[in-house]
C-alpha positions as CSV (number, residue, x, y, z in Angstrom):
1,M,-1.0,3.8,3.3
2,Q,-0.8,6.2,6.2
3,G,-3.3,5.3,8.9
4,D,-3.4,1.7,7.7
5,E,-4.3,-0.8,10.5
6,I,-1.1,-2.9,9.8
7,I,1.4,0.0,10.2
8,G,3.5,-0.3,13.3
9,Q,5.9,-2.7,15.2
10,W,4.5,-6.1,16.1
11,S,6.2,-8.6,18.4
12,A,5.6,-12.3,18.9
13,E,6.7,-11.9,22.5
14,A,4.6,-8.8,23.3
15,G,2.8,-9.3,26.6
16,Y,4.6,-12.6,27.4
17,H,7.3,-13.4,29.8
18,S,10.7,-12.6,28.3
19,S,12.4,-15.2,26.3
20,M,15.8,-15.3,24.7
21,E,14.4,-14.8,21.2
22,D,11.7,-12.8,19.5
23,E,10.3,-12.1,16.0
24,Q,9.1,-8.7,15.0
25,F,7.3,-7.4,12.0
26,V,7.6,-3.7,11.2
27,F,5.4,-2.0,8.6
28,W,6.1,1.7,7.6
29,G,3.4,3.8,6.0
30,D,5.5,4.2,2.8
31,G,5.1,0.6,1.8
32,V,8.4,-0.8,3.2
33,G,8.5,-3.5,5.9
34,L,10.9,-5.7,7.8
35,V,10.7,-8.9,9.8
36,E,13.5,-9.8,12.2
37,Y,14.0,-13.1,14.1
38,A,16.5,-12.3,16.8
39,R,18.2,-14.4,19.5
40,P,21.4,-13.9,21.4
41,A,24.4,-13.2,19.1
42,A,22.4,-13.9,15.9
43,S,19.5,-12.5,13.9
44,T,18.0,-12.8,10.5
45,W,15.9,-10.1,8.8
46,V,14.0,-9.8,5.6
47,L,13.2,-6.4,4.1
48,F,10.2,-6.2,1.9
49,R,7.8,-3.9,0.1
50,W,4.2,-4.3,1.0
51,A,0.9,-3.3,-0.5
52,R,-2.7,-4.0,0.3
53,T,-4.3,-6.0,-2.5
54,A,-7.7,-6.6,-0.9
55,I,-9.4,-6.3,2.4
56,R,-7.1,-8.0,5.0
57,T,-4.8,-9.2,2.2
58,V,-1.2,-7.9,1.5
59,R,1.4,-8.5,-1.1
60,L,4.9,-8.9,0.4
61,E,7.7,-8.5,-2.0
62,P,11.1,-9.3,-0.3
63,Y,14.1,-7.5,-1.7
64,R,16.9,-8.3,0.8
65,C,17.6,-11.1,3.3
66,V,20.4,-10.6,5.9
67,R,21.8,-12.9,8.5
68,R,24.0,-11.6,11.3
69,E,25.9,-14.1,13.5
70,G,28.6,-13.0,15.9
71,G,30.3,-10.2,14.0
72,A,29.6,-11.5,10.5
73,V,26.9,-10.1,8.3
74,V,25.9,-12.2,5.3
75,D,23.3,-11.7,2.6
76,G,21.0,-14.7,2.1
77,D,18.6,-15.8,-0.5
78,V,15.7,-13.5,-1.0
79,P,12.4,-15.2,-0.4
80,A,9.7,-15.3,-3.1
81,V,6.9,-12.7,-3.4
82,V,3.7,-13.7,-1.7
83,E,0.2,-12.5,-1.3
84,V,-1.3,-13.5,2.1
85,G,-4.4,-12.8,4.1
86,Y,-4.0,-11.6,7.6
87,R,-6.2,-10.8,10.6
88,I,-6.0,-8.6,13.6
89,T,-7.7,-9.7,16.8
90,R,-7.8,-8.3,20.3
91,E,-6.3,-10.6,22.9
92,E,-5.3,-10.7,26.5
93,R,-1.6,-11.4,27.1
94,P,-0.3,-12.5,30.6
95,L,1.8,-9.4,31.4
96,I,-0.6,-6.7,30.1
97,D,-3.6,-5.6,32.0
98,E,-5.5,-4.6,28.8
99,V,-6.5,-6.2,25.6
100,L,-3.8,-6.0,22.9
101,P,-4.2,-5.9,19.1
102,V,-2.6,-9.1,17.7
103,L,-1.6,-9.6,14.1
104,Y,-1.8,-13.0,12.5
105,L,0.2,-12.9,9.2
106,P,1.3,-16.3,7.8
107,A,4.3,-15.0,5.8
108,P,6.2,-18.1,4.7
109,F,9.6,-16.4,5.3
110,A,8.7,-15.7,8.9
111,A,10.2,-17.9,11.6
112,T,6.9,-18.2,13.4
113,P,4.3,-17.8,10.6
114,D,1.5,-19.3,12.7
115,G,2.1,-17.1,15.8
116,G,0.4,-13.9,16.7
117,Y,2.3,-10.6,16.9
118,G,1.2,-8.1,19.5
119,L,1.3,-4.5,18.7
120,I,4.1,-2.7,20.5
121,T,3.8,0.7,18.9
122,R,2.5,2.4,15.7
123,E,5.9,4.2,15.4
124,P,8.6,1.6,14.8
125,A,11.7,1.9,17.1
126,V,14.8,3.8,15.9
127,Y,16.6,0.4,15.9
128,F,14.5,-0.8,13.0
129,T,14.6,2.5,11.2
130,N,18.4,2.4,11.3
131,M,18.5,-1.2,10.2
132,R,16.3,-0.3,7.3
133,R,18.6,2.6,6.2
134,A,21.7,0.5,6.6
135,S,20.2,-2.4,4.6
136,S,18.7,-0.5,1.7
């Protein structure tokens, strides 16, 4: 999966004016992924395994759901396995002077499944790597 177009860190807020919340998808090249919906003092994340099943189609197999609110961390119900189509477009965003790759991935366990996620980086932030290690 190394070099796959979906690998990287994608944010619903990439290129927009800052808000108090964001949702980010992270895809690592080893077939593990994570989606986090974060807002002040609370976040929810789902860890999943992913695999391409066809052109622009991925299977997402969640294996852990975690909710953090205040200082408490609680495991939630693990969402069902899904196979979904996705697309990557190139779009302008208000705060970026260049065209940005944007991922549309209608995962039913995402907070904003109809939104587009702008590519932040192909190498996910240490924050997400640490979250992955702590949650596995």
